[in-house]
Each structure stands twice: as structure tokens, then as C-alpha cells.
N, C-alpha and C positions, 0 to 999 in steps of 0.2 A: 329611746327606738320609737316614739309614737311622733317628737321632732321631728328624726331623722326623716319618719312617710309625710311628715309635711313639707320639709325641705325638700325630696325629691317632686313632689305634687305639683308643688307652684313651679317647676322649675322644667316641666312638663310643658310645648305650645299646647293650647287650646285651640281647636282646625275654624277655620274662619265655613261662615254660613256656607260657602259655596263646596269648603271642602266639605261638609255634611249630607249638602246634596245630591254629592257624587258617592256618597258610602253610605245606603241606608240601614247599612246595620253596623258604621263607627269604627271608624279605622282603628289599626293596630293600636296608636295615643290613647286613645278614645277608653278604649276595654285595658288597656292596663291604667288608666287613673279609675276606673271604678271599682280595679278590681284594688286598687292599692284605698282608695276610701271605703270600699266595704271593710277590710283590714285592719284600718283607720278605727273603724264605730267599734267590732267586735273589740275590740281590746279599749277602746273609751267604753263600752255599758260593761265588758268584763269589771275592769277600774272602778266605776261608780259602784258597782253592786256588790264591789269590796268592801267598797269604804263604809258604805251602808251597813254593811251586815256589822264590821268592827265596830260602829256608831252604837249599832243598835234602834236603829230607826226603821227597819225593816227586813223582807224579804228574806226569806230559810235557806238555807246553808244547798239542800240539794239544788234551788233552782239558780244560786251562786256561782255552783260548783259546773252550773249546764255551760251557762254564760263563759265561764273560764276555758272550757272545753271547745266550745265553737270560736272560740277568741280563738287556743290555742292553731286548732282546725287550719281556723284560715291562715292563720301565716306562717305553715308549715304548706299550703297550697300555694301561696306568694312564694314562699320561697325556689317550694318547685318550679313554680314560673319563673323565675328569675334564671333559673341553672339552666334550664331549655332555652331564654335566650340568649343564654351568654356561651350554650354549647352552638345552637345555631351558627355563630355571631361567630364564633372560632372556625366556625367549619367554614362558613362564605370566606375567611380571610385567608385559610388555609388553600381555598382554592386556584387552579393554574386559571389565567386569564390572557 
């Protein structure tokens, strides 16, 4: 799953300096990249916490569960964002020009 997120992230074009200057809040692609990166980061953090708990290196169960829930919520939010973007695209495609 994380490899898929990284593959998607690497295919998105990075905005040039002129594009960043035109859009002070960042464009859609930039915000999408940030959402992908934060979701990926939450997943990696949760995986690391689980591995540390299993190996007995540190962390306690409630901290691991909190990190897993953060990763789950982040993934659910990203899936809903994707669904809304697909719905918007389909709505645009249905418009008569």
C-alpha cells in the first residue's frame, strides 16, 4: 500500500517557482502531494511503532494503538478525498459543452 502511495506521489508533477508564486496557498497538485505524504508518514510511523512493540524495544500498547488509529483515520480521509475528486471528475465529464 505504501509503495502504491509513493508511486502515485512520484508521478505528480512538481510545480515550478512561477506556479508557486501565482498560487500562494499552493495548487491542487501540491495539496494532493501533501495529503499523500502525511498519510504515508502516518502509516510508516504506525508500522514502526508496531514493530518496536513486537520486538520489545519500547513503547507501550496504548501509544501504539493511538498511532494505528491516527494512520487509519488519515487513510480514511485520503480515500474520501479521492472519492470526492473522482465524483467531481465524473460530474465534469457528464456536462454538455
